[in-house]
Structures are given as C-alpha cells and as structure tokens.
N, C-alpha and C positions, 0 to 999 in steps of 0.2 A: 424220438428225439421232438419230436412235436408235442405227446400228452405233457413230456416235462417242463416246454419255457411254458404252456398253457394251464398247470399247475402251480405255476410261479411266477402269474402276472395279479396283478388285479383292476377290476373293473374302476374301478378313484384313485386317482393319486393320491396315497401318501404324502402326508403336510407335516409342518415344524419337526423334518429330517429323520422321519417313519420312516418300516423299512418292509418290504410286501411280503407275505412271507403265505399268502395262499389269493384263492384269483378273491377273494371280500373282506379278508385280512391284513389291518397293516400291523403292526411290532413297537408304539411306541416310544419313540425318544423315554428322557429321564422330570418326570415335569408335562405330560399330555395322553390324554387316554381319547380312548372314542374309536370311530372305525376311519374313519380317515385321521384321527389323531388332533383332531383342531380345539381337545375339550382342552383346557387350561387346571393342571391337581395344585391347592393348594396345602402344604402342609398342616401347616392353620389357619380354620375359616375362620372367611370373611365375616365380619360382625358390624352390627350395622345397618342395614339391609343390602352389605358390600356386595361387589360381585366378583369372579376370580376370572381375571385375560389374561393370565400367565405365567409361571409357574411361579409358586408365592408372592405372586402381585396382584394385590384388590382393585380394580377399580370404587371407589367407595363416594359412596353421598353426599349430600350435599351436608355441609359441616362438623365435618367428619375428616378426619385425614389420618395415614400411619399404616405399615403394609401390611397389617390384617384390621385397620377401621376404627378401631378403640380409642383413639384419644378424641375428644372436640376439641373447634376452633371457634376461636369469638371473630366477633367483626370486629371491636372491641377491648383492647387490653382490660383486665380484668389487674383492678387496680387495690393500693391497699394488702398486698396479700392475698388476692381472690383468686380462687383456681379453676379453669375452666371444665367445666364438668359436662356437659351438653353447650349446641350447640347455641352461643350468642347467653350460656348461661354461666356464673360465676358460683363458687359457693365461696362465703363471703368468712373470714377470720372474726374472732368477735371484735363487736365497736362496732363494728361498718354496716352494712345494707343498703340495696339497691341492685340493678343492672348490673353494673361495672363494682360491686365496692366503693361507693364514691361519698357515702354518705350516713354522719359521724357516726353517733348516739351519742347524747350527752352525758357530760359523769361532768360529778363534785371535783371541782380543785381541790386538792388540797397539798396544804404548802409544810413538809415538815414544822414540829417543834420547833427543831434552831430555827433554821431561815425565818423563824417571823421574829421569834424573842432575839435576833440582829436587827432584821425590820425597826421593834422598839428599841431599843439601843440607839439606831440613825436616828431617829426624831429631836429637831432642837431641843432645846433644854427652854428656847423661849416656847417652843408650840406646847409641852406638858405643865409649863409653869398659868400660862394663860385658858387651859381644860378644866387646869380644879381654882383658879380663880371664877372661871365662869359656874363654878355648878353652885358655890353659896347663894352666888347675882338668878343665880334661874330659881331659885327655890322658894325666895320671897318674893320675884315672880308670884311664881305661882300660889301663893300665901296669901299673896294682895291683888290674886283676883276671882280664886273662892271669896275672901272675904267679900269684895265686890258683888258677887254672887249669887249672895246672900242677903247685900240687902239691896236690892233687883229684887231677888223675892220675896222679901218682905211684905209689903202695901199689897203681893197678890194673898197671901197667906192672910192680913188681916183682914180682907174682903171674906173671904172664906165662912171665913170664921164665924164672921156675924151676919151670914147666909144661913148658918149651921143656929146657933140660938136660937133658942124660943119667941115667939112673939113681946107672950105677958115680960118675958124678963129684960124687953129690948123698950117695953113705954116707960118703964119709970127713968130710963135714960134721956130720953126725946124729951121728955117734958121738963126734968132738968137744965135740957139743951138750949128749951126755946126762953124757959125763964132767963137765961143767962145773954141768948142773945133780947130779949122784948126789955132789957136792963138798957143793954150797948143802947138798941138804942133812943130810949128816954131820956138817958145820958148826952148822946149828939143834937136832942133836937134844941133846936133854940130856943132862945124867954117868950112867950107873948106878947107883942107891944100895945099901949095903952091905943088906943080909938084913937085918939087927937090925934097921935107922928100915923098912923094909918097913911097909907096915900097909896093913890090906883097906879099900875105900872104903863101903861097902856105898850113902847114901848116890847114888852115882853113878849106879848099876846101881838106884836106884828113880827117878831120873831117865830113863834109857835109854824107857821106852811113853810120858811126854807131846813125849821131844823129837820121838821119830816119827812121835806125833800132830802136829805144827808143821807138821814138814816138807810137808805138801800141801797145808795154807792157803802154805806159802809160792811156791812151785813154782804157787801159783790167782790166784798175781798179778804171774805176771811172764805173758799172756798181755791180762790189761790195762794192762800199761805195755804193749804194744804194740800196741792200740789206738787209745790212746793216740796215738800215731806216726800209725798209718796218718791219724788225722782231721786231722796237720794240712798245709795248702792252700799249691801256690805261686799266688800269681795277679799279673796283672797290674795294677795301679793307673790304671784311666782313660788309658789313654795319648791325646792327637791326635798323627796325622798327617795325610797330602796335605794337604797347606792347595793351593786355587786360591785366587783373587781375580778376583773380577766389580768392570766401572768403572758406578757407581750413578751418582747427578749429586752436585750443592753437597750438602757439607754436614750428610753423613747422618743421620738424627736417634736415628728409627725405627725396628726391625724387629718383620715379624710373621709367623709361619710358616705357611704348610694350604692345601687343595689347591684354587683359583678355576678350576680348569675339567673335572673329575671324573673323576680322569685316571689314579686313589687312587696321584699321585705330588706329592707339597706336593709348593708353591710357597712362596718369595721374594719379601713387598713390601716396602720400603725407602720412608721420608716422606724428602722429599729437601728441604730445610728453607731451601736455595739457589734450589734452582731455584723454591720451589713448586707442586709437583708430586709425585705415589707416582711409584713404577716399580715394575713389576711383572715379576719373574723365572720363567720356565716354569720348570718338570725338564721335562728330557724324561727322563724314564725309570731310569737308573744313575747318581743323585745328583747329575747334572752340571746347565746354568742357561743356558737361551737368554742375547741381550740384552735391557734391563729396553723394559720396550713403559710410558710414562709415560703418566697423566691427569693434568691441571692440578688443584688446586685452591685454597687462600683463601693469605691469605701466608705466608710460615713455618711451615709445618704441622711440629709436634714427637714427636705419635703416632699410628698407626693402627694399630688393631682388622679383624680379618677375622671378620667375625659375619655373619648371614641374620638380616637382621632384618629383610624384610618372608614368614617363610616361603614359601620357594619353592624351598626346598631347594636353595640355591647359595649360599656368601660374599660377601656384601656389603663395601664395604669405610668403616667409620670415623673421620673423620680429626680432630683437631682441631690451628685453624691460629689461632696465636698472635699472630700481629700481627687479623688480621680477626679474635680475638673470638667466634672462634664454629665451631660443629665440622659438615662438612662427610658429608654419604651418599651412597656412590656404588653405587648398585645393579648387578646383577651378569647384563651382558644375558643369559648362563646358555652360553654359551661363550669360560668366563674372558676375555670384554674386557668394561667397564666406561658403564656413561652418566652424561656431564657429571653434579657435584656437587647435590645437594640441603643447601644449608647452611641452620640452626636458632642461639637464641640460649638463650648458655649461664648467660644470668642475672648473668653479671660478665665481667672480661675478662683475655688474656694469658692462657691456659687453657698447662700442659706440659705434661700428656698426656690418655690417652681410657680408660676399663675400655667392655665394654658388658655387662651385668649384667642377671636377671630378676632386680626385686627387691621385685618387689607380687605376686608366684607367681600373674601371669595368662597364666607360656609366655609371654610375648614379651619379646626385649631388647631393655632399657634402656639410656641410657645413663648414664654419671656423668661430670663432671673435673671436676680442681682448678683450678682458679683464683686461678695466686697474684697474678696484679695484682691486684685487689678480695679475698681472700683469703678464700676462699671454696670450696666447692665442689658445682657444681650437678647434676645432677640431671633428668634430661629423660626423661616415661613413655611407654612405647610407643603409640600410638595402636592398632597392630595390624595396619596395613597397612603396615607399613618410616614410618611417620610420627612428628613429633617435636613436637607441637604447643602443648604447655606443660611448665613449666619451675623447682624448685626449689628453694632455694642455703638452706646451714646455714653456719654462723660458724662457722673454723678456728683458727689464731696467726697472727700477727703475722707477715710475709714468709712466709708457708707453703705449702704445697697445690703441689710441685714432682709429687713423681706417687703414685701410691696401685692400692689394692687392691680390689676385692670377694669377701669371702668370709665362710662363717660361722664365726666365733669361738668362740658359745658354748649350740653344739648345738642350736637350734627352733629349727632350718631355716627362718631364714631371713637370708642373705647381708647380712653387715656392706664397712663402709669404712673399710679403715686408710690415714690419711693419712699421709704423713712432714711434714713441716711442718719446713724446712731454715730459716728463718732461726732458729725456734725449739729448735731443735736436739733435737726429740721430736716424736714418729710422736701420732697423735693417734687413738682407735679411739671411731666412730658405730653403737649398733648398733641392727640396723631394728628398729622399731618392732612389727614384723609387716604392715601395708598399704605401704610405699614410704616410709612418713616414717621418720625417724630423730631420736635423741637428739640430747643433748650431746655433743660429744668428752669425752674422758677420755684426760689424752696420759701418754706414757712417757717418760721422758728418754732420748734417744743420746748419740754424739755428735756432733762438731764438723758441721755443713755438709753431714747426708743428705738424697743422695739416689734411690739405689733403693731398690727393697722388693721383697721377695720372700716366699708365707707359704706354706708347707706343716709338714708336721705331717715332723720331727727325729729323733725322737726314741723315734717306737713308741708313744704313752697313746693318741692318735686322737685327738688334739685340737690345730690345726695353728698355728707358729708363724710370728712375725717374725724377717725375714732383713734388715738394712738397710747401706746405703752409709756408710761414712762418710768420705767426704770427705775434709775438709780434716784427719780424726786417718790415715792409711792406713790400713782398718782395716775391717771387716764385722762389728755387733754383730745377737748371737742372741737372745732372748728368749720367753723360756720359757714357757705355757699352764698356765696353774694349773687351767682344767680346766673354767671358770667367763665364762670370757670377757676376765679380766686375767691379768695376764702380771709376770713375775715378771724385777729388773733386767737387763741388759740382758750376756754375757760376751763381748768381743771377742776377737777371730782378723788379728792383721795380715797386713796384702798386700804388704809393699814400703814402705821408706823416700819417699816424694815418689810414689808410683803412685797417688794422687787414681784413686779404686775410684770408680766413677759409673754401674753397670750391675752386678746380679744376675738369680741365676738359681738354681733349684734341682731337680735330676734324680740319678738315680742311675746315675753315670756308670764304675762299678765291679762294678756286675751282685752286687753286695752283700743286693742289698734294702733300704737305704736309703739317702735319699735324701741327697749332696751337693751343696755350694759352688761357683757358677760365677761367679766377678767378671773385667767387664773395667777394667782398668787404663788409664785416660786416657796419664796425666804416662809408665808406660813402653812406652807397647801393647805389654799384653803381658791377654793370659784367664790365671786363677791360677784355679785349681782345688785346693777345700781339702775331702779324704778326711771320711767321714763315723766317727769312730770308734768307734759302735756304741749312742749313750746322747747322745744329743744335741752329746756335743761333738764336734774337728774339728782334725783334725790338721795342719802346716805345709804350705799351699800347693806344689800346685808351678805354673812357671808356661811357657806359650804364649807364640812367637811370634802377633802376632792384629792383622799391620797397621800403617797410621799413628794411633792417637791414634784408640779406639776409643771411639762413644759410649755405642751399643744393643747388647744381648745377644741369641741366643733358642738352645737348645734343642729341638731337633726329631730327627728319624730322618729320611732326606735321600735315605739308599740303601737299603733298604730291607734293614738286616742283623738290625736289631732291640737296636740301641747308637748313645745321643741322641748325635748332633753336636752341636757349636756351632757357628752362625754370626754374625757381631762387622760391623757396620757404623759408618765412619766416615773421614776422609777422602777421601773421593767414591770407596771402592769399598764391595765385601760379601767379605768374608774367609768359608768353607767351609771349618770341617778338621775329621774324618773321625776317629771314636773306633775307635781299630784292638785296643780289646778284646773281643777275639773267643772266650767260650767252648768247648769243644766235649765232647766223651762222660774222661773221669776217662782215664792214658795212664799206665803200666805204667815209671818210671823207675828202675833199682835193684833194690831184691829188697819194694817195698812201692807202693801208687797215693798218686799223687797224683793233682787235677786244675788240670789244664793251661789255657793259651789259644797259640793256635795264632795265629802265630809265638809262642814260647816268644822273652819276654823275659825281662828279668834285672828281676823291681822292689824300692826298696829295701832289701827284707828277706826273703831265702830264709830258713830253716828247711829243711834235707838230715841224717837222720842228728847228730841232737844239733849239727851242724853254725851255726855264724851268716854270713850273708856279708853285705855291706855293701854296697852299691849306689848311686851316683844315675842313674844312663842307664836311660832308662823309651822307647828308642826301639827299635821289634817290631816292625823291618824285615826282620831276618836276625836266621836258626833259633839259638839257642843250645841247645848239651848242660851237665850238670850231672847229676859221676859222685857216685854219695854214696860215703863213709870208706872205713863197714865194711853191713853186711845186718844189720839187727834179729834 
C-alpha cells in the first residue's frame, strides 16, 4: 500500500491541469508540456520574435499583433490605400509615397478632348473675335519693331564698313570732302571792308575776360547732362507668362494662398461653390502643384481665409457658407490635412466673404463676415482656443455687404472695417472704438454694382487707400485717404468695355516699390494690370489671359523668385501666371549703364540716347538686343 502511494506521488505539483502519473512525471493537459506542465504549446509557431505563453496564444514583440504575430501594426494609419507591412512601415499603391503614403506623385492633368471642345464652345463670341482682331495688330507691331531695329543698326554697320575700307580708297573721298568744306567757309566769310571804314573795337576786347570766365561754366554743364542720361532706366513692366491651369471643383468662388503643411512653399486653397467643399493644392516646391484634396464644408462656400485660429502654429481654414448662413472652421491637423469643420452662427444670413483679423487687441484672430441677406456684418470674437461662441452685428446699407477688408485706416492702431455695399453703390467705413466694437458706418460713393475691394497705401503717404471694382461701370475706383480715416472722391480707371471687373488685388508687380492694381475681368476672361505712375495715379491696364470667367484673384510669390505671381479661379479651374520681371545687376549697353531685366524685353517705352521706341509687346521669353544711336 505504501509503495503504490509512493509511485503515484510527484516531487513537484503538476500545473495547468496536469495529472501526476509518477514520482517525477506529469501527464499534461492539451496545449501544455514540460515536467510540470508549465510550457505552453502553440499549434502554429509564433512569428517575428513572438513568444508562446498559452495554448495557441503568442505574446508578440513591439509592432506585431494577431495570434501568431504575423500582422504588423503602424502607429499612424496608412493613407490613400496603403498597407501596413512592417512596424510603422506602409507599402503604398502606385502614385503615392512617404511613410504614411501621404505624398502624391506629380501627374499631368489631361482633360478629355470632349471637355476641351465644350469649353471652347462656351467661350464668349466677343472674346474669340477680339483674339482674331489682335493677331493682325500684333503682326503689324512686330514688322514696325523689325524695321526700327534695322534703322538703329545701320549707323553701326556703316562705321564698320568704313573701318574695313583700305586707307588708299578713303583718301580721295576725304580730300573731296575737305575741298567742299573749304568752299563753304569761303562763301560764309564776310567781305573785307576798306581801311577807311575799319574802326577799333575796344568793347569787344573788354568782354574777352568775361567770355573766358563763362567757358568753364559751360564745360561744367556737360557732365550734368551725361549724368541725367545715365539715370534713364530700361524696365520690363510686370509681364505675366508661363500660364499653368489646374482642375478645381465646380464654380470656384474664392482663392487664398498660404503654406499649410510647413514646407516653406505657399499652397493654394479654393472654395468650390458648386461642390460645397474646399480644395487644397499643395506646392511641390518649384511653383507647381499637386491635384486638389477636398474637404467638405457647408452649402455653397463663397469665401475662404487661411489663418491660425487656435495658436498651434498651423494655419487653419475659415470658410463662409452662403446658403448655410454660417462660417465653418477646419482646424489643421499639423501635416497640411484638415479636420471636419465646426460651424458658428453669424448673426445674419447669406454671407458673401470672410475676413479673419484680431479686432479687440487680445492677440487672437476674430472672424468678420458681410451678410448680404440681412444687410449687416457679423463680428465673431475668438474665445482663445479657436472657438467663436458669440457674435455681434452692425447694420450696413440696403442690398449690401458684398465683400470687406479689415485695416486700420485712421492710424489709431485698431483695425477698422471697410465694406462694399453693392446694392447701394458705396463703400462703408466702420471705425473701431478700441475694444472690438465698431461705430456706425460712414459711406463714400463709388460706381455702380461694386464687388471687390483692396486696401493699401498707393500714393506712399503712409495712409491706406481704398481700391474697389465697379462691375457695372467697367472700371476700378481709387479713394485716397486724407490721413484721418476719411477719403476723397473716387478716381476711376477703365478696365475695358463689358469687362465686368469682379475681384481686385494690390501688389508691386514691376519692382519699383510702388503698389500696382491687379484686377480679374469676368466677362473678357482677362487679368488686367494697372501700373502705378508714382503718385497714386495709374496707367492704362495691360491685359493677360486668365482662363474662362475668373471670379477670384490672389497675388503671391509661388515659385520663390521674389516676384509676385497671379493666381485666378473660375470655371472649374485654377490658373497660375508667373511674373517674368526679374531684376538683375546693371549691365552696359552701348556707352552708358542701364538697369536691364533678364530675359531683356521691349517695354511700352524705351529711352536710348534720346531716341524713343514705342512698343506694345510684353513677351520676355526671347532676348532682344538694342543698339544706341550714338554715344553721349
């Protein structure tokens, strides 16, 4: 009896449901093994350095999961159809790259031939006729320029031919020329008077010292004249070229430019009114952009601004949703992607644009919207965390509040509101009282049906002036600031018959340190540049193609060449036009230094050696040599 009990007892306890069958032997339950049944058995072996800790259960190493540790895990989810194949490593589909498959490769956007044909048919007949009329005119101008270049080159060619002639052939010509000159001098010489009629002329001898004193003064005037000639400058006046078109959504109504992904390259954001979303075009670094990434907004967005509203150093999007009668805030996630919008009431309905500026001096940007439907503007103060819980409204005119700008116009360090009252044909100025509240508006009459507005100092008096587009009058109006926040009557500049100017921007397009006017002409599908003459007056506009029916315009340096480029949006497209006025170091042309542009182009007026050349060609794509008529 003692021996039998001893045979069935174990020196150690069997674990995990094992049965003792001998002094040192355990019969283990399914899934366990070992002398004491402490070793787990897995049917499928653990992979990727995983450890079997229970029957058919593996404890996986960091970055792996599932029962046999064969599935990789990624801290950040793979985007755009990518698969996680190793810890924090994504295998991307074609067209995408990067750790999370978030970087798209550049592809050419090719529109079907049928779409291109439809867009050509939709172009106004007036625009096609205008292009047909411009072709013979450009050909005639080119012929005139070629004829003038030949005339300028003839004196130089004649001098070269004279230098190549042998000296023996030139001697007879020189002798004949000397004989002719001698004969002319004899004819001009007065006949000698008889000796009786000759009288001494003491007065003439007394004037000789004075005449000798006057000669140095005359000699000193010559260098001044030369210095005046040296100050003449040859410039290329804000030429636009290299137009690139990107596909946007339906009816892009507004455009904004800012770096949204912190790569030091400005990106483009448009409000696609027909699709009820915003499209973000990321800059790849050389002034070209990827296809848009869209984010849903409210119904029919009409305005968009890029500003950091929650102080996280990442610019966010603020959108005015016209039919939804609210504003939406899309916070930046930090990598140029945006979260779903949060909407806020605006104290009215049918907003037409949006501005984001700190109006109460708390260093937090606030939202200002013009509500055309309720004929007021709404001011939403920032609570500090990027939320806008309350709003205040201020009355404007009838059928008004189309667009606005927020700028300090009376030099009290508080931003004021300047609103375009489209139905009332005026602009209203609401001065800031100092705490983010505003006084009643003061109105200034402008043209019929004003739409776009820009506020900038155009006459260099350190007081911001108002520039407005008068859509129904086919012109832009300039209202100069008197210095105390009041404005003089507008001065208008034509944008062409039936042009319907709808949007405007102000920037220095020709590097003369004076802001110029850039306007989007809706009907003619053109961009017009009105160069500043230097005292707040402007020259006649020069137009450039801008796609079909541009509705919005922005000016920014998108290719890093320190020259402002023009971006327009309209008719399901975004067009980027590069500024080709690149200043370089002074170069020597002929006998005096002039400031040139590279490539050198023929501007509307070129002054060389007091000779004036008229030109209307602004194409800087080819190098043009100009030879002076004579040395100074």
